[in-house]
C-alpha positions in Angstrom: 102.9 47.0 105.0 102.2 43.6 106.6 99.1 41.8 105.5 96.5 40.6 108.1 95.9 36.9 108.3 93.7 34.5 110.3 95.0 30.9 110.5 94.2 27.6 112.1 96.2 24.6 113.2 94.5 21.4 112.3 95.5 18.3 114.3 94.2 14.8 113.8 91.2 15.4 116.1 90.3 18.9 114.9 91.4 22.5 115.2 93.8 23.0 118.1 94.5 26.7 117.6 93.2 29.7 115.7 95.4 32.8 115.5 95.5 36.2 113.9 98.7 37.8 112.7 100.4 40.4 110.5 103.2 37.9 109.7 102.9 35.2 107.2 101.2 32.3 109.0 104.0 29.9 108.3 106.5 32.2 110.0 104.2 33.0 112.9 103.5 29.2 113.4 107.3 28.5 113.5 107.8 31.3 116.1 104.9 30.1 118.2 106.3 26.6 118.3 110.1 27.2 118.4 111.1 30.6 119.7 112.4 30.3 123.3 111.1 33.7 124.3 107.6 33.1 125.8 106.5 36.5 124.5 107.3 35.4 120.9 106.7 31.6 121.3 103.8 31.4 123.7 102.6 28.1 122.5 106.0 26.5 123.0 106.0 27.8 126.5 102.5 26.6 127.4 102.1 23.5 125.1 105.5 22.2 124.1 104.0 19.0 122.8 102.5 20.8 119.9 105.9 21.3 118.4 106.3 17.5 117.9 102.8 17.0 116.3 102.0 17.1 112.7 99.8 20.1 112.2 98.3 21.4 109.0 98.2 25.2 108.9 95.2 26.7 107.0 95.3 30.4 106.5 93.2 33.2 105.0 94.6 36.5 104.1 92.3 39.4 104.9 91.8 42.8 103.4 94.0 45.5 105.1 90.9 47.3 106.6 89.5 44.2 108.4 90.0 43.7 112.1 91.8 40.3 112.2 91.1 39.7 115.9 87.3 40.1 115.2 87.6 37.6 112.4 89.6 35.3 114.6 86.9 35.4 117.3 84.2 34.8 114.7 86.1 31.8 113.3 86.5 30.2 116.7 82.8 30.6 117.4 81.9 29.1 114.0 84.3 26.2 114.3 82.9 25.5 117.8 79.3 25.7 116.5 80.2 23.1 113.8 82.0 20.8 116.2 85.4 21.2 114.5 87.4 22.4 117.6 89.6 19.8 119.2 89.0 19.1 122.9 92.6 20.5 123.3 91.7 23.8 121.5 93.7 26.6 123.1 
């Protein structure tokens, strides 16, 4: 069974993206930035410049019974409150 994850992409100016996935975050990040299908690689389709940037991926694996989307929304709110989101956050 896939594990739930919440992850963030850190650019030089702060967090540019926070995601939630059942795939390993490294695999999901690669798909986001490199898959030509916009349903699989939506960040490539919308923000192709991200694929050429150096981004650090920070991830937290969650217990199976936790709603990863709820955790993701909470993480975005907390990062915003602390001023850690990039002006380019998507």
